[in-house]
N, C-alpha and C positions, 0 to 999 in steps of 0.2 A: 613612353617609347612609341615609336611609330610602327606601323604594320610591317614594314620591311624588316626591322630588327626583330620583332616578335617571330616572324616567319623564319628568319635565319636561325634563331635559337631553337625554334621548334623542330626544324629539319635536323639539327645537330643533336637533338635529345634522344634519338633512336639508339638502342643498344648496339646495333651493328655498326653504326657510324662511329660511336665513341670507341669501340674496340678496334675498328679499322684504323682510326687515327692514333691508336695507342694512348688514349686518355684514361684508360682503366686497365685492369689486369686481365681482361678478356672474359669470355663467357664459357660456362660449363654446360655441356650438353646434359639435359635432365637425366638421360639414361646413364650418365657417368657420375652423377652427383654422389652416390654411395661410395664409389671407388675413390673419388677425390677427397671426400671427407675422411675416409679411412686412411688415406695417404697422409693427410694433414695431421690427424691424431697420432699416427705412428711416428711422424717426424718430430712432433712435440714431445712424445714419450722418449724417443731416442735422445733428443737434446737434453732432457732432464736427467737422463741416466749417464750421460758422458761427463767425465771429469775434465775440467779445463786445465790446461798447462800454460804456465807463464811463458811468454815469448823470451827466448834467450839470444835473439839476434837483433841487430839494429836495422833501421830503415834508412836506405840511401836517399838523400835529398839533393836535388840538383838545383 
């Protein structure tokens, strides 16, 4: 690779750049990491506790 390509990829490797371009799921403020982890664990626990119901309706296709 030439220096220009390496510089281009190096500039795009910054976390703020990738989040700004929506190439990832964003960044979590370290102050909020406990709250986010708790929310994720609660969501997983709720999903495991729910009973799935079979769909009784069709899907319209055009």
